[in-house]
C-alpha positions in Angstrom: -96.2 -24.3 42.7 -98.2 -24.5 39.5 -98.6 -22.5 36.3 -94.9 -21.7 36.3 -93.7 -19.3 33.6 -90.1 -18.2 33.1 -89.8 -14.7 31.5 -86.6 -13.4 30.0 -86.4 -9.8 28.9 -83.5 -8.2 27.0 -82.9 -4.5 26.7 -80.3 -2.5 24.9 -78.4 -0.2 27.2 -75.0 1.3 27.8 -72.6 0.4 30.6 -70.7 2.8 32.9 -68.0 3.2 30.2 -70.7 4.3 27.6 -70.3 1.1 25.6 -73.3 -0.8 24.2 -74.5 -3.5 26.5 -77.6 -5.7 27.0 -79.5 -5.9 30.2 -81.2 -9.2 30.9 -84.0 -9.5 33.4 -85.3 -12.9 34.4 -88.5 -13.4 36.2 -90.5 -16.4 37.3 -94.3 -16.2 37.7 -96.1 -18.9 39.5 -99.3 -19.7 41.4 -98.9 -21.1 44.9 -101.3 -23.9 45.9 -102.1 -25.3 49.4 -103.9 -22.2 50.6 -102.4 -20.4 53.6 -99.8 -23.2 54.1 -98.5 -22.7 50.6 -98.3 -18.9 51.1 -96.2 -19.5 54.2 -93.9 -21.9 52.5 -93.5 -19.5 49.6 -92.5 -16.7 52.0 -89.9 -19.0 53.7 -88.3 -20.3 50.5 -88.4 -17.1 48.4 -85.2 -15.5 49.8 -83.2 -18.7 49.1 -84.5 -18.9 45.6 -83.5 -15.3 44.9 -80.0 -15.9 46.4 -79.5 -19.0 44.3 -80.7 -17.2 41.1 -78.3 -14.3 41.9 -75.4 -16.8 42.3 -76.4 -18.5 39.0 -76.6 -15.1 37.1 -73.2 -14.1 38.5 -71.7 -17.4 37.2 -73.3 -16.8 33.8 -71.9 -13.2 33.8 -68.4 -14.6 34.5 -68.8 -17.2 31.8 -70.0 -14.7 29.2 -67.2 -12.2 30.0 -64.5 -15.0 29.9 -65.8 -16.1 26.5 -65.8 -12.5 25.2 -62.3 -11.9 26.5 -61.1 -15.1 24.9 -62.6 -14.1 21.5 -60.9 -10.7 21.6 -57.7 -11.7 23.3 
């Protein structure tokens, strides 16, 4: 991978309860080298990268919610 860019986007929204919330979107943009071999490797590793990112974001969600609960509790 080369020319890797991490993009974080934040958007004001409301959750299911109607309370104000913030939606965060994280995206990684990159260029794959190595020609056809690089494209094949990218296709193989992409699902694992997505799964790991979802796990990380779930952990971040838990941390943020626990900090918020502690501040109001």
